C-alpha positions in Angstrom: -5.0 -13.4 -1.7 -8.0 -12.6 0.3 -11.2 -11.0 -1.3 -10.7 -7.5 -0.8 -7.6 -7.7 -2.8 -9.2 -9.3 -5.5 -12.0 -6.7 -5.7 -10.2 -3.6 -5.5 -7.6 -5.1 -8.0 -10.4 -5.7 -10.1 -11.9 -2.1 -9.3 -8.7 -0.8 -10.2 -8.9 -2.5 -13.7 -12.2 -1.5 -14.8 -11.5 2.6 -13.1 -8.3 2.5 -15.7 -10.2 0.8 -18.6 -12.7 3.8 -17.9 -10.1 6.4 -17.5 -8.3 5.5 -21.1 -11.9 5.0 -22.4 -12.8 8.6 -21.7 -9.1 10.1 -22.3 -9.8 8.6 -25.9 -13.7 9.6 -26.7 -12.9 13.1 -24.6 -15.5 12.4 -22.3 -14.1 13.9 -19.2 -17.0 13.0 -16.7 -16.0 8.8 -17.8 -12.2 10.0 -17.2 -12.9 11.2 -13.8 -15.6 8.4 -12.8 -12.3 5.8 -13.9 -10.2 7.7 -12.1 -12.0 7.5 -8.7 -12.9 3.9 -9.1 -9.2 3.3 -9.6 -8.3 5.3 -6.6 -11.0 3.2 -4.7 -9.9 0.1 -6.0 -6.3 0.7 -4.6 -7.6 1.9 -1.5 -9.1 -1.9 -1.4 -6.7 -3.8 -2.2 -4.4 -2.0 0.6 -6.8 -2.8 2.9 -6.8 -6.2 1.7 -3.1 -6.8 1.5 -2.8 -5.0 5.4 -5.7 -7.8 6.5 -3.4 -10.7 4.9 -0.4 -9.1 6.6 -0.9 -6.7 9.4 2.5 -7.3 10.2 3.8 -5.1 7.6 2.1 -1.8 8.9 3.9 1.1 10.8 3.3 1.5 14.4 1.4 4.6 13.1 -1.1 3.2 11.0 -1.5 0.2 13.6 -2.8 2.6 16.1 -5.2 4.0 13.2 -6.5 1.1 12.5 -7.2 -0.5 15.9 -9.0 2.5 18.0 
């Protein structure tokens, strides 16, 4: 597991906590910030996964990332 995977999963978890807390207290702004952070964390974790195993990418993805 690499640094991007770990950081991404931590951001995902933090974002989920903020999202749920926002829903519980009725704070739409906190809920939205949580969703954004969670999505960013998923993206970072996915990037880390691709760094770890680049062969798992399909050909179009390889083309985009290498150009």
